[in-house]
Structures are given as C-alpha cells and as structure tokens.
N, C-alpha and C positions, 0 to 999 in steps of 0.2 A: 807387772801385771796388779789388773783391776777384775771387777764383780761389777758391770752393766744390766739392769734390768727394766725394760721401759712398757710402760699399759698407757697406750694410744687409744683412740677413736675416731671411726669411719673418717676420714677426709682430716686428718691431723698434719699429717705429713711424719708422722711421729715415723711408720718403716726406714721414710725417706732419709728422716734424722738419724735415724740406728743405722744404716748402711752408712752415713758417713760418716759416722763417728767409729761405725769397722775396720772402714778406708784408713783413716788417718793412723789409730790404733795400729793396724795389719793386725786385728784383730777376727776371728769367721762370726757371722752375722749366722743368728739363726730366729727362726718365723714357724714357719712351715715345714723346715727339717727340724723339729722338734717333733712332730707328731710324725713323719714317714721313717726318725727313726727310733719311737717309741712302736713302730705299728711293728715294722721287721723285728724289731728285739724281741717280742711280746706274742709275737703274731696274731693281732687282732687289724682288723679296716681301718683303713685310712681316714673312709667314710665315720665312725664309730667316734672313732677316735676326738676329728675334725668338730662332730656336731657333743660331743663333750666338754670342749674347752669355748665353743664358742653359742652356742645357743639356749635357749633358756629351755628350763628338762618339763617333761611331760607329765602330766600327771602318776604315768603308770612308773617314772623315771623315778619321783620321788619317794618309789614304797620298794625299789629293788637297790641292787648291792650294785648291779653293772658300771653303772656310769660312776661309782669311786673307786671303781675297782679302773676302769680308765685311767680317773685320774691319776690315781697308785702309779701307773704308767711313766706317763706325763710326768708327774712329777720325780722320780728316778731320772729323766731323763734330766730335766733342768738342772736337777740336782750334781750331776754328773758333768754336765757342759759346765755348770758353774765354777767346779772342783779345777779346771782347766785353766782358768784364770785369765782367758784368753778371746772371753767370745760375748759378742752382744745378744741378747735377749731379747724378744720382743712378744709381748702380750704370750698365750697358751696360764694366764692368772701369777706370771714367774713373779711380778714384785711383792706376789704374797706367799709366795710357794717359800721366797728367801727374806724373809721378812724376821727371820729367826739367824740371818746373818747378818751383824752390826757394820761390819765391813764393806757389805754390797750397797752399790748405790742405787736407790727405787728412784725411778721418773716416770710422770705421767705428765701429759702430752697431750693436749687441745685446744679445742675453740670453739669459738660461736657456732650453733650449728647453722644459722645463715649463713658461713664461710662457709664451715665442712660440707654443705651439702652444693654449694655452689662450685667448688672444689670438684667433689663426687659429679658435679653434672659435665665439668670439662674434660674428665677425666674418662669417664666409662659410656656419656653420650645422653645419658641418663635427659629423660622431660625438666623439669625446674623443680616438679611437683613429686618427680620418683625420685629425684635423688634425695630433694628432705626425706622422704618416707623411707628410703634409704637410711638414711643414718639415725632416723629416731628408733628404727625398728633394729636398728644393731645396735643403740644404747640400750634398749631395754633388755635384748634377748642376752648381750650381755654381761649387762649387771643384775639379772636374774638368775644366771650361772656362776659367778661367783657367789654370790649371794647363799643360793643352793647349797655350794659343796665346802665353804669356807665362813659363811657367818659375817662377813666384811660386806660392806659399802665400798663398791669401787670408783666412786667420784667423790670418800674420803679424802681431803689431800693432807689430810695429818696420817697417811697411812703411805706419803712419800716423802723422798728427801730433799725430793726438788719438784716442781712444777711452773711446766713451760705452756704458756699459748699463744698458741701460732698467728692470731690473728695478722699482726703485723709483723709476723718475724717469715723468715725464708728455713730452706731446709739449713742451710751452713749456718746462719747466725743461731739455731735452735741448736744445731752439733758443736758448736769454738762454746757453749754454755756449758755443755754437758764436761768436753772435755777440759777445764777450768775446772769445773767441777772434779771431777777424775785429778788431779791435780792436790785434791787436801790431804793433809794426815788421816784422817779419818779413814780414809776409803781405803790405805795402802793395807793389804794382803800379811800381816805378822806370821812369826812360825807358829803359832799358838796358833793364830785364825785359818792358818791353811791345813792343822789336825782337826779344828773343830770343824772344817768345812770338808773337809774327806772321810770326817765319822759320819755325817749331817744326809752327805752323798751316799754311803756303804747300808747306812743303815737305810734308805728310801730305795736301794739295792735290792736289798733284801725284803723288803717287806713286798716289791713289786710282785720278785723271782716267788715266794709264798704266796700271793694272788693271783701266777697264774698257773698254777699247778695243780690241779686238779683234785690229788688230794690233799692238802693244804687250804684251800681258798676258800670255806665255810669254818677252819677252827679258830678259836681264840688264841692266836702267837702273840706276841710283843718282842716287839726288836729295840736292841740298844745296841751302839757303835762308843768303843771304845779303841781311841788308837789303833786301830785296825782288829779288834777283839767283838766278836760279835755274841751277845749275850741274848741267849731264846726264853722267852717265859709264857706263861699261858695256860691254855688245855688243850687236848687232841683225846680223839675218842678209843685208837688201841697205838699198841709200842710199836707199830710198823709206821704211824703215822709221824710219832716223836720220831722215828731215825730216821723218815721222811723229809720234814721239816730241818732236821739237819745237815743230812748229804745236801742240799738243796743251798742251803747260805752259805756252805763249805765251799762251794767249789766255785764263786763268785771272786771276782780277781781285788788282792786288795784283804784281803780277808786271813786275817794272820792266825785264828784261833775261832774257835767255839762254843761258852759254855751253856751248856742244854740246860735249863729248870724250869722245859713245859710237863706239865705234872699231864699222867691219863684218868680220863675219868672217861669212866668206859659210860655208852648211853649217854654224854655231852652232846649239845643241837647247839653248840656256840658257833656262833657267828665268827668271824675274821677281825680283828681289827689291828692296829700296831702303835706303839708309840717309842 
C-alpha cells in the first residue's frame, strides 16, 4: 500500500506517468475524478470547483471565503482517497494537501517550457505560438492559485520528495522511477501512520461538512480527530447552532465519538475556520 501525489505542469507527461503508475500498481487514478466526487458530495458545480483548483483567483475572490470553502471540499476528497492507500492523485494541490503525511510520496513532474509547448502543439493541434502561450498561462494561473490558498511556491523543489524532468524521459521511464521510489521503507504505511492519515481525513470531512451546512458555515469552529473521536471547539451564536454542528459531524462514517466544546456567544459574527 502507498500514497502517491503528483504535481505536474501542462505538457509534462505528468498525467500519462500517473496513469502508468496506477496501472502498474493496480491503483485508482484520480485527477478530474477528485472534482467530480467533491461536486457530488457537497452539491457544488464542477466548473466552480475546477476554477477553484486550476485558475488564478480574481480580485473579488481574494476577499471572499467561497474559494477556500471549495478547496475544503477538495481537501476532504483528497484525504479520503489517500486514506485508502490505493490511489494515484494528480494535481488539485494534492502534494500540498498531503504535506502533513511523511509517508506520502510527493512528486513534481515538469520539463522546459519549449518541450512542453511542443507536446501541447502535437497533442491539441494548436499553433506553436498558441501552445507556448497555453503552457505559460497554465503555469501562471496554477502557481497563483496555490500561492493564494496555501502560501507556497509550487515550483519550489524542496516541496517535493522526487522531481522528474521529462525532457529526455518517456512516460514509462518516469513511471519506473516513481515505482522504484515507492519501494523505499520511508513511504511504507505503518499502523500508526495509517491511523494518523485516517484522523486527518476525518477532520477534513468534518470541516467540509460544517462548511457545507448553511447554519454552521460562517461560524468559528475548530475540528480535530484522535482515533476517530472528534473534538469541536470555537464559538457559535445560538445553542441550536451548537447542536447542529455536533449532529453534522457525528453522522460522518468513521466517527466514534464527539466532544463538543463549542461555546455559545450570542451576537458573535465570527467566521468559520478549522484546524
């Protein structure tokens, strides 16, 4: 069992490599599937969630909580899938989301922009100039999105365990490098690591569920999970909101108990956050 997350650039062969690794391991491949699952689970539009993970945020979005709510939904799905240990995750900031899991292998796949533009030109039938513009625009927008949401530089090689330049590599060669790295003891999922991953996933599910509920969406509620036991803290405006918050998370699969330490502060205008 293993957890693999890939960050790729347009024309880098990242998705081809991810699919090859998934086939070799008998794992599920997840890219746009992450978005479709999040949209179905939380009742949001696929286009809105795609924009939230791929495109540069607008000025208006920088001053609203909507985009962060969308990303909480995506994070919940990424961590839920990672907890299965049989999936190859590509894009959607999955390498950043899984940064708290030492056993996750985080891979960056790229190549010089000229090489990537040539591949896009051949695959999509764009003119050479249009292909180069596509690659550059994709790089800018995705980097801006990750920086806005997580305050990290997605081009920083120190954010990854393995960086692959596909300028001279085929998808099969890149996949072999990753499969070899997955044999290292460091990425072995121990029982302790497995429980930690499940707790991170459960806390993310709870956070997303609270954000999806209109009654708790704007409240300051913090969530942690220990061996399946959720602990809620923070503040709400009414006792009803406090009860609703507990009910929302208690119904989640895998929850074995809920400690509700939320405080009722009438008139509170606090916004939701989680940790």
